[in-house]
C-alpha positions, 0 to 999 in steps of 0.5 A: 370384553370391550365394547368394540369386540361385542359389536364385532361379535354381534355383527358376525352373528347377524351376518351368519343369520342373514346368510342362513335366511338367504340360503333357506329362501334361495333353496325354496325359490324354485318352489315359490316360483312354481307356486306363483306360476301355478296361481297365475295360470289358475287366474288366467284360466278363470279369466279365459273361461269368462272370455270364452263364454262371451266371445267364443262359445256361441260358435264353438259351444259352451264346453268347446265341443263345437257345433255341427256345420258351424265350427269345429270342437276345441275340447277334442283329442284330435285338436290337442294331438293331431291338428298341428301335424295336419296343418304343418304348424311347427310352433306350440299349440298355445301360439297357434290358438293365439295366432288364429284367434288374433287375425281370424281366418278368411277361408275354412280349412275344412270347407266340407265340414265348416263354412267360411269363404272370405265373405263372411270369413270362417272366423273373425279377428279378435285381436285389437291389432286387427280390429277385434275386441280383445287385448293380447293378455285376454287372448292368452287367457283364452288360450290358457282356458282351452289348453286346460281341457287337454288332460281330460279331452276325448275324441269328439265324434259326430252327433248322433243321427236324428231320430226318424227320417230326415226332412229333406228338401221338398218344401211342399211336404206336410209337416206335423204341428210345431212347438215354438218353444222346442223350436227356440231351443233347437235354434239355440242348440244349432247356433242359428242364433249366433248368426241371426241374433247375436251377430249380423252374419246372416239376416237378423231374425229380430225386428230392427229399425229398418225391418220387422222380425222374420215372422212378419218378413216371411209373410211379405217376402213372397210379395216382393218382385225380386223373390226367386224361390218356390215357396207359396206360403210363409211356412214354405218360405221358412222351410226353403230358407233353412234347407235350400238357403241358396234358392233365394238370397236376401239382398246384401248377402252372398251365396253359400253363407249358410250351410246346406245341411239341414235337410239331412240333419233335421227331422220333420218335427224339428223343422215344424218346431223351428218354423213355429218359433220363427213365425213368433219372431215379429 
């Protein structure tokens, strides 16, 4: 056999082998792309989990179950099955999440449940395009994390009623002895710290360069000429600020900034604990 014929046969063999390899690779392309997409989505969910914890959990809760009187649940059967129908959104849920998080929401769509009326907004903007801290890919990662809850989501019901009678709005009533540590835990669970510690939505509790902490301010507030409330002691002032938040508005903050729900959601012991904690923040 001539050298030319040998080269011709070798070329044909290599061509056939190459064709076979390409066919096998092509037949597996769909699975390969599916695995790649799955891995990419898994990575987005991991990134989204971290971003949700740092940017969203303070209002929507660590597991997205919402915080009564502050923000609605996202890890909720209603959110996945009914929310878009109720508001008439024709697009995908992922697009709704990204759009809402990007530009925020000035006014609450359910004011009877959650506060927000322009100042402050119901939800701040998170996209860099609107002055927020997050890029487009980060917002998509947060959406991927939220959508990850859908298969196991159940209908989130309202929290159980407090054990015992609620505290009401009579700030002169005698309260039991308070536990500051229990009050701190309560303030965190109710997300009070979201507006008074983490973000400047409401008057800051910790001391700043301009003013002492809330524990000291509760003492001096009663001496101010512009104080319009009914409290006569620091304890009553803190009580009043919690259950009757519009009775006296700190200068620079509008009315209805804080939901007036705590007289009917906290017990006497809850209030005593919260006051005890706030008096330690100096």
